[in-house]
N, C-alpha and C positions, 0 to 999 in steps of 0.2 A: 468618401472621406471618413476617417475614424475620429470619433469625438473622444474627449477626455473621459467621459463617463464609460464609454465602451472599453477603453484601455484599463480603467480602474476596475471594471467588472471582470475583465479577463484576468487581471492580476489577483483579484480576490478569489476567483475560481481556482486559479493555480495554487494560491496559498492554502485554500481549504483542502485541495487534493493532497498537497504535500503534508499538511498537518494530519490528515487522516492516515496517511502512510506512516508517519512518525509515531502516532499514537498506537497504531496497530503493531508496529515493531516493538514499541516500549511495552505494550501489553504482553507480547510474546516473551519478552525478557523478564518481566516481573510477574511471576505467577502467584497471585494471591490465593487462589483456590486450585489445588492440584487435582481436583476431581472433575475436570472438564471432560465432556463427552468426546470432544474432538481435540487432539493434541494441538498445542499452540502453533507449531510450525505449519501444520495443515490448515489451521484456521486462517493464518496469515496469507497463505497461498490462495485459499478460497476468496478471501477479501480482495486480494489483488486481481484475481480473475473477474470477480464481480465488478470491480471498479473499471477495469480496462477492457473487458470482454475477452473473447477467445485470444489466447496468446500461444506462440510457439514455446516449447519447453525452454529453449535457450533465452527467450525474452523474459519468461517468468523467473528464471534463475537470476537474470541480470537485475530485474526489478526487486527481487527478494535478497539481493546481494549474497547469493549462494555461489560457492566455487566448487569445483570438482575435486579439490584437494582434501585429503583426510589427515 
């Protein structure tokens, strides 16, 4: 049986993960210092892989909201 505390913990974990993703994407869009050693898009992709583990390229693109259109 699932307790209220378990549900709240799961919701907090999900919220923290979503917040981390949003902050990473925001950081990518707002470059305060353009002298980063790793380009922001690559840094975001690395953070996503770090958070979710090994991903197929299509899944990484979906999580990074990247499309094949130019």
